[in-house]
C-alpha positions in Angstrom: 109.5 90.4 85.2 106.2 92.1 84.2 105.8 95.5 85.9 103.0 98.3 85.5 103.5 101.6 87.1 100.7 104.1 87.2 101.0 107.6 87.9 99.3 110.8 87.3 96.6 110.9 90.0 95.7 113.6 92.5 93.0 115.8 93.8 90.9 117.8 91.2 87.7 119.6 91.3 84.5 118.2 89.6 84.7 119.0 86.1 88.4 119.1 86.0 90.8 116.9 84.1 93.6 114.4 84.7 95.9 112.3 82.6 97.0 109.0 84.1 100.1 107.0 82.6 100.8 103.5 82.8 104.7 102.6 82.1 105.1 99.0 81.3 108.5 97.0 81.6 109.4 93.4 81.3 107.4 93.0 78.3 106.7 94.6 74.8 103.6 96.9 75.2 102.8 96.8 71.3 102.1 92.9 71.5 99.2 93.4 74.2 96.0 95.0 74.5 95.7 97.3 77.7 92.9 98.0 80.0 92.3 100.7 82.9 90.3 99.7 85.9 89.4 101.4 89.2 88.5 100.6 92.7 86.4 103.0 95.0 86.4 102.5 98.6 84.4 99.6 99.7 83.5 98.5 96.1 84.8 96.0 93.7 87.4 96.8 91.1 85.6 97.6 87.8 86.7 98.0 84.3 86.9 101.5 82.8 88.0 100.6 79.2 90.5 99.1 76.9 92.7 99.6 73.9 93.7 97.2 71.2 97.5 96.5 70.7 97.5 99.0 67.8 95.6 101.6 69.4 92.9 101.7 66.6 90.2 100.0 68.7 89.0 101.2 72.2 86.0 100.3 74.5 84.7 102.3 77.4 82.3 101.5 80.1 79.1 103.5 79.9 79.9 105.4 83.1 82.8 107.1 81.4 82.1 107.1 77.8 82.5 110.4 76.2 84.4 111.8 79.2 87.6 109.3 79.3 90.0 108.6 76.4 92.6 105.6 76.4 95.7 105.9 74.2 99.0 104.5 74.0 102.5 105.3 72.9 104.1 101.7 72.0 107.4 103.3 71.4 107.5 104.6 75.0 105.9 101.5 76.4 103.2 103.6 78.0 99.4 103.6 78.0 97.3 106.7 79.0 93.9 107.5 80.5 92.7 111.1 79.7 89.9 111.9 82.1 87.8 115.0 81.5 84.7 116.3 83.1 85.5 114.6 86.3 82.7 113.6 88.6 82.9 112.8 92.5 81.8 109.2 91.5 85.2 108.9 89.6 87.0 108.9 92.8 89.0 105.7 93.1 92.5 104.1 92.7 93.0 103.5 89.1 95.1 100.5 87.7 96.2 99.5 84.3 96.2 95.9 83.2 97.7 93.8 80.4 95.5 91.7 78.3 92.2 92.3 79.7 89.1 90.5 78.3 87.4 93.1 76.3 84.3 91.9 74.8 82.6 95.3 73.6 80.1 95.1 76.4 82.5 95.2 79.4 86.2 94.9 80.3 87.6 92.5 83.0 90.9 91.2 84.1 92.1 87.8 82.6 91.2 85.0 85.1 94.1 84.8 87.2 95.7 88.0 86.4 98.3 88.9 89.1 100.3 91.9 87.6 98.5 94.7 89.3 100.6 97.6 90.0 100.2 99.9 93.0 97.7 102.1 91.3 97.3 105.8 91.4 94.7 107.6 93.7 92.2 110.0 91.9 90.1 112.3 94.1 87.3 114.4 92.8 86.2 116.9 95.3 85.5 120.5 95.7 
């Protein structure tokens, strides 16, 4: 059974940092690209970025490029999202997802994707 569990969110001041974790079970993480998404109140879920199976390639949405870093530890079946220089507009629930559609200009969930976890809340506020 595919399961993804996100953690590491919290309340942070503008300019601060957080590292989110995504622990995968029910499948071998090293066989899959991974993506991070977020959903702010009243908004559609949007792609933040993605990482290839090996971790050698990454893509970031323009809104987070240069501030966020995606990495992975395949031996631990875990993906990470390091978030630096956080802004109030980064406030959202953050999700990881398996095998996103990552085309170099955007990242989207696979059509019919249905393995969303519970997400982790990130609130950036002073």
